C-alpha positions as CSV (number, residue, x, y, z in Angstrom):
1,M,91.7,135.6,50.3
2,L,92.2,136.9,53.8
3,L,95.6,135.2,54.2
4,K,97.1,137.1,51.2
5,K,96.9,140.3,53.2
6,F,99.4,139.0,55.8
7,R,103.1,138.6,55.4
8,S,104.5,135.1,56.2
9,G,105.4,136.1,59.8
10,S,101.9,137.3,60.3
11,I,100.5,134.1,58.9
12,I,102.5,132.1,61.5
13,K,101.2,134.4,64.3
14,L,97.6,133.9,63.1
15,I,98.0,130.1,63.0
16,T,99.5,130.2,66.5
17,L,96.6,132.4,67.8
18,M,94.0,130.0,66.2
19,L,95.7,127.0,67.8
20,S,95.8,128.7,71.2
21,L,92.1,129.6,71.0
22,T,91.3,125.9,70.5
23,L,93.0,125.2,73.8
24,I,91.1,127.8,75.8
25,P,88.0,125.7,76.6
26,S,90.1,122.9,78.2
27,A,92.4,125.3,80.0
28,F,89.6,127.1,81.7
29,A,87.2,124.2,82.2
30,S,87.1,122.8,85.7
31,D,89.7,120.2,86.2
32,T,87.1,118.0,87.9
33,S,85.0,117.5,84.7
34,N,84.5,113.9,83.7
35,S,81.6,112.9,81.6
36,T,81.8,109.3,82.7
37,C,81.0,110.1,86.3
38,P,77.4,110.3,87.5
39,L,77.7,114.0,88.4
40,G,79.8,114.8,85.4
41,K,82.8,115.5,87.5
42,A,85.6,113.8,89.4
43,F,86.0,114.4,93.1
44,K,89.5,115.8,93.9
45,V,90.7,114.3,97.2
46,A,93.0,115.6,99.9
47,V,94.1,113.3,102.7
48,F,94.8,114.5,106.2
49,Q,96.3,112.7,109.2
50,A,97.7,113.9,112.5
51,G,100.6,111.4,112.1
52,S,101.4,108.0,110.8
53,Y,99.5,105.1,112.3
54,G,98.9,101.5,111.3
55,D,95.1,101.8,111.2
56,F,95.3,104.9,109.0
57,Q,97.4,103.0,106.5
58,K,95.0,100.1,106.5
59,V,91.8,102.1,106.1
60,F,93.4,104.2,103.3
61,R,94.5,101.0,101.5
62,Q,91.2,99.1,102.0
63,T,89.0,102.1,101.0
64,T,91.1,102.8,97.9
65,L,91.1,99.1,96.9
66,A,87.4,98.8,97.3
67,L,86.9,101.9,95.2
68,Q,89.3,100.5,92.5
69,K,87.1,97.4,92.4
70,K,84.1,99.6,91.8
71,D,86.1,101.3,89.0
72,L,85.8,104.7,90.7
73,I,89.6,105.0,91.1
74,K,92.0,104.2,88.3
75,G,95.4,102.6,88.5
76,P,96.7,99.1,89.3
77,L,95.0,97.4,92.3
78,L,96.8,98.1,95.5
79,D,98.8,95.3,97.1
80,P,98.9,94.4,100.8
81,T,102.2,96.2,101.3
82,F,101.0,99.6,100.0
83,T,101.6,102.3,102.5
84,H,100.3,105.8,101.5
85,D,102.5,107.8,103.9
86,K,105.9,106.4,102.9
87,E,108.0,109.0,101.2
88,G,106.9,109.6,97.6
89,V,104.3,106.9,97.6
90,Y,101.2,109.1,97.8
91,E,102.6,111.4,95.0
92,R,103.2,108.5,92.7
93,F,99.8,107.0,93.4
94,S,98.1,110.3,92.8
95,K,99.3,110.2,89.2
96,D,97.9,106.7,88.7
97,S,94.5,107.8,90.1
98,Q,93.9,110.4,87.4
99,G,91.0,109.7,85.1
100,G,88.6,108.1,87.6
101,C,85.7,109.6,89.5
102,I,87.9,109.8,92.6
103,E,91.3,111.5,92.0
104,F,94.0,112.3,94.5
105,V,95.5,115.8,94.4
106,S,99.3,115.5,93.9
107,D,100.1,117.9,96.7
108,G,97.0,117.0,98.7
109,F,98.6,114.8,101.4
110,Y,98.9,116.5,104.8
111,N,100.7,114.7,107.6
112,G,101.0,116.3,111.0
113,L,103.8,114.0,112.2
114,W,102.1,113.8,115.7
115,N,103.2,117.3,116.4
116,S,100.1,119.1,117.8
117,E,101.1,122.6,116.8
118,Y,102.2,121.6,113.3
119,T,99.0,119.5,112.8
120,Q,96.8,122.5,113.7
121,D,98.8,124.7,111.3
122,L,98.3,122.2,108.5
123,A,94.6,121.9,109.2
124,N,94.3,125.7,108.9
125,E,96.3,125.7,105.7
126,L,94.1,123.0,104.2
127,K,90.9,124.8,105.2
128,E,92.1,128.0,103.7
129,R,93.0,126.2,100.5
130,V,89.6,124.6,100.2
131,K,87.8,127.9,100.7
132,N,90.1,130.0,98.4
133,T,91.3,127.8,95.6
134,Q,88.5,125.3,94.9
135,D,91.0,122.6,93.7
136,I,89.9,120.1,96.4
137,S,86.4,118.7,96.5
138,M,86.6,115.9,99.1
139,I,88.7,115.3,102.2
140,W,89.7,112.0,103.8
141,A,90.4,112.8,107.5
142,L,92.1,109.8,109.0
143,G,91.6,109.4,112.7
144,T,90.0,111.3,115.6
145,V,92.3,114.3,115.7
146,A,91.9,114.8,111.9
147,G,88.2,114.7,112.3
148,Q,88.2,117.2,115.2
149,L,90.2,119.7,113.1
150,L,88.4,119.3,109.8
151,A,84.7,118.6,110.7
152,D,84.0,122.2,109.6
153,S,80.5,122.9,108.2
154,S,81.8,126.0,106.5
155,L,84.1,124.0,104.1
156,G,81.1,123.0,101.9
157,I,82.8,119.8,100.6
158,P,82.4,116.2,101.8
159,V,84.7,115.5,104.8
160,L,84.9,111.8,105.5
161,V,86.3,111.0,109.0
162,M,87.7,107.5,108.9
163,T,88.4,105.2,111.9
164,P,87.7,107.8,114.6
165,T,87.6,106.3,118.1
166,D,84.5,108.1,119.5
167,P,83.2,110.8,117.0
168,E,80.3,111.9,119.3
169,R,82.2,112.4,122.5
170,S,85.1,114.0,120.7
171,G,82.8,116.6,119.2
172,I,83.3,115.6,115.5
173,V,79.5,115.1,114.9
174,G,76.4,114.9,117.1
175,P,74.7,111.7,118.3
176,G,72.5,109.5,116.0
177,E,72.7,107.6,112.8
178,F,73.0,110.6,110.5
179,S,75.4,113.5,110.8
180,D,74.2,116.9,112.1
181,K,76.7,118.6,109.7
182,E,75.6,118.5,106.0
183,N,79.1,118.0,104.6
184,V,80.6,115.7,107.3
185,H,80.4,111.9,107.6
186,A,82.1,110.1,110.5
187,Q,82.3,106.3,110.7
188,K,80.7,105.2,114.0
189,E,81.5,101.8,115.4
190,V,78.5,101.6,117.7
191,N,79.6,101.1,121.3
192,R,82.8,99.4,120.3
193,Y,85.1,100.5,123.1
194,D,82.5,100.5,125.8
195,S,81.6,96.9,124.8
196,E,85.2,95.6,125.0
197,L,85.8,97.3,128.3
198,R,82.7,95.8,129.7
199,L,83.9,92.4,128.4
200,F,87.2,92.8,130.1
201,Y,85.6,93.9,133.4
202,N,83.0,91.1,133.4
203,I,85.8,88.5,133.0
204,F,88.2,89.9,135.7
205,K,86.1,92.1,137.9
206,F,89.2,94.3,138.5
207,E,89.2,96.8,141.3
208,D,92.2,98.8,140.0
209,L,92.5,99.3,136.3
210,G,95.6,100.8,134.8
211,V,95.7,102.7,131.5
212,I,98.6,104.1,129.5
213,I,97.5,107.4,127.9
214,D,99.0,110.4,126.3
215,S,99.6,113.5,128.4
216,N,98.1,115.7,125.7
217,P,94.3,116.0,126.3
218,D,93.8,116.5,122.5
219,N,94.7,112.8,122.0
220,H,92.4,111.5,124.7
221,A,89.3,111.1,122.6
222,G,91.3,109.0,120.1
223,Q,92.3,106.7,123.0
224,A,88.7,106.3,124.3
225,V,89.7,108.0,127.5
226,P,86.2,109.5,128.1
227,V,84.7,106.0,127.6
228,I,87.2,104.5,130.1
229,R,86.4,107.1,132.7
230,N,82.7,106.8,132.3
231,L,82.8,103.0,132.9
232,A,85.1,103.5,135.9
233,R,82.5,105.7,137.5
234,E,79.6,103.4,136.6
235,K,81.4,100.2,137.9
236,R,83.1,101.9,140.8
237,F,86.6,100.6,140.1
238,Y,89.7,102.8,140.6
239,L,91.3,104.1,137.4
240,I,95.0,104.7,137.6
241,E,96.2,106.7,134.6
242,C,99.8,106.7,133.7
243,Q,100.3,109.7,131.3
244,G,103.3,110.5,129.2
245,D,104.4,111.3,125.6
246,I,102.8,108.1,124.3
247,I,101.8,109.7,121.0
248,G,104.4,111.7,119.1
249,D,106.8,111.9,116.2
250,D,109.8,110.5,118.1
251,P,109.4,106.7,118.4
252,K,112.4,106.4,120.8
253,L,110.7,108.8,123.2
254,T,107.2,107.4,122.9
255,Q,108.3,103.8,123.4
256,S,110.4,104.7,126.4
257,E,107.5,106.5,128.0
258,F,105.2,103.6,127.3
259,S,107.7,101.2,128.9
260,K,108.0,103.4,132.0
261,C,104.2,103.4,132.4
262,A,104.0,99.6,132.0
263,K,106.6,99.2,134.7
264,Y,105.0,101.7,137.0
265,L,101.5,100.1,136.7
266,S,102.8,96.6,137.3
267,S,102.9,97.4,141.0
268,Q,99.8,99.5,141.2
269,V,96.9,97.7,139.5
270,D,95.3,94.3,138.9
271,A,94.5,94.8,135.2
272,V,95.7,97.0,132.4
273,Y,93.9,98.3,129.3
274,I,96.2,99.7,126.6
275,P,94.6,102.3,124.3
276,M,96.0,103.0,120.9
277,G,99.2,105.0,120.6
278,N,102.6,104.7,118.8
279,G,104.4,104.2,122.2
280,A,103.5,100.5,121.8
281,S,106.4,99.1,119.9
282,P,105.5,97.2,116.7
283,T,108.4,94.9,117.2
284,N,109.4,94.9,120.9
285,F,105.9,95.0,122.6
286,Y,106.6,91.9,124.6
287,E,109.6,93.4,126.4
288,Q,107.5,96.5,127.1
289,I,104.7,94.7,128.8
290,K,106.9,92.0,130.5
291,P,106.7,93.7,133.9
292,L,102.9,93.4,133.7
293,L,103.1,89.7,132.8
294,D,105.7,89.1,135.5
295,H,103.2,90.5,138.1
296,K,100.4,88.3,136.8
297,I,98.4,91.2,135.3
298,P,96.0,90.6,132.4
299,V,96.4,93.1,129.6
300,F,93.7,94.0,127.1
301,S,94.8,95.7,123.9
302,Q,92.6,98.3,122.2
303,S,94.7,98.1,119.0
304,G,93.9,94.5,118.5
305,E,95.3,91.3,117.1
306,S,99.0,92.3,116.5
307,E,99.5,93.2,120.2
308,V,97.8,89.9,121.3
309,E,100.3,88.0,119.1
310,M,103.1,89.8,121.0
311,G,101.9,89.2,124.5
312,A,98.7,91.1,125.4
313,L,96.2,88.6,126.8
314,M,93.2,89.5,124.7
315,A,91.6,92.0,122.3
316,L,88.7,92.5,120.0
317,S,90.1,92.8,116.5
318,N,89.2,93.9,113.0
319,S,92.8,93.4,112.0
320,D,93.0,94.3,108.3
321,L,90.1,96.9,108.4
322,Q,88.8,95.5,105.1
323,A,85.2,95.9,106.3
324,S,85.9,99.4,107.4
325,G,87.4,100.3,104.0
326,E,84.4,98.7,102.2
327,F,82.0,100.8,104.4
328,E,83.9,104.0,103.5
329,A,83.9,103.0,99.8
330,N,80.1,102.5,99.8
331,V,79.7,106.0,101.4
332,I,82.0,107.5,98.7
333,E,80.0,105.7,96.0
334,Q,76.8,107.3,97.2
335,L,78.5,110.7,97.3
336,V,79.7,110.2,93.7
337,Q,76.0,109.4,92.7
338,G,74.8,112.7,94.2
339,K,73.9,112.0,97.9
340,K,74.9,114.5,100.6
341,A,77.1,113.3,103.5
342,H,74.4,113.9,106.1
343,E,72.0,111.7,104.1
344,I,74.2,108.6,104.5
345,S,74.2,106.4,107.6
346,E,77.2,106.7,109.8
347,Y,76.6,103.4,111.7
348,Y,79.3,100.8,111.1
349,Y,79.1,97.3,112.6
350,A,82.6,95.9,112.6
351,P,83.0,92.2,112.2
352,L,85.2,91.9,115.4
353,N,87.1,88.8,116.4
354,L,88.0,87.9,120.0
355,C,91.7,87.1,120.1
356,L,93.4,85.3,123.0
357,N,97.0,84.5,123.8
358,L,97.3,81.2,125.7
359,E,101.0,81.6,126.6
360,S,100.1,85.0,128.2
361,A,97.3,83.3,130.0
362,R,99.7,80.7,131.4
363,L,102.2,83.3,132.5
364,I,99.6,85.2,134.5
365,G,97.9,82.1,135.9
366,Y,94.6,82.7,134.1
367,K,92.6,79.7,133.0
368,P,89.8,80.8,130.6
369,D,86.5,79.1,131.2
370,F,84.8,77.0,128.5
371,E,82.3,79.7,127.6
372,L,85.0,82.2,126.8
373,L,87.0,79.7,124.8
374,V,83.9,78.9,122.7
375,G,83.7,82.6,121.8
376,V,87.3,83.0,120.9
377,D,87.9,83.5,117.1
378,K,91.7,83.5,117.1
379,V,94.0,81.8,119.5
380,Y,97.8,82.3,119.8
381,Q,99.6,79.4,121.5
382,T,102.8,81.4,122.0
383,I,104.1,84.9,122.3
384,K,105.9,86.4,119.4
385,R,109.1,87.8,120.9
386,P,111.7,90.1,119.3
């Protein structure tokens, strides 16, 4: 027999070699292989955001939850408190996601912390990784800035841009229902911000509209600034922009800048539209906008329901972004089944609710007419104060 020709040490070496050879196929096979998935592979996901923001957390949670219900992502169903960008949460969840058709890469979470230079560096790093290592096969780009940095046709993998404010004007994708980039899909809320601004204008017919926007032009598309400026030209009202460090990684600074703008605009305008930005305090918003309420100025919140609860007069709101997450999950399901990103409709019709705060209305002396009240979906009787 062959084994008789070997000493005992050689026999052990041979057995070890034979065992190692049985491991070679799995070691060299693509780590995306999964025979239970329609394409025979799992998509390996990296997540990119310019910084932490409530809507990003909501759309990540709702998209993931919808995919879990479709059995495309493994792991226990996410609960309402799940926040992907809290320290260590994404890494732990990535372990739980293994084994499904969508898996999150353990070191695949990129957070720019609202630092423009750092965010750009991270985007470059991720793009180089995609091109050179092939360990990522799908990107979730959360928000407008992420979409602007990663809507790159040369990447060759699906890039899903979630909750962008205005993907056409911001240059993420071209106009129309389907993407002009084969690998990029951007959720398009058709005319969302234009519609709510027109609603606000039609109610108050303001002559001077104040807005609180970031001083960095890179963040303007995400705050719908081009939409606001276009409507100002069309309706011929004056637009008074208060710019500052409204978006950034220092909450103390951004909230202070926001408060200064609110105080400044209180003596300059007859209405205020507040775009998204982390300068609006999640707990002290009422105190920030109190100078506006004291001067009888109506405030419309782009962010939605939570700011109406704390004192903004009104907003159109899709507060939990469940429908947005379900839309993205349906897009991802089609990708898993073999469709290309540019073959899937980008049009998303959000189930928006009109929210109104009656205490804010009383404070500014506004009496909503019957037709408006009939159309209100959610009414707050009082202001939630700190």
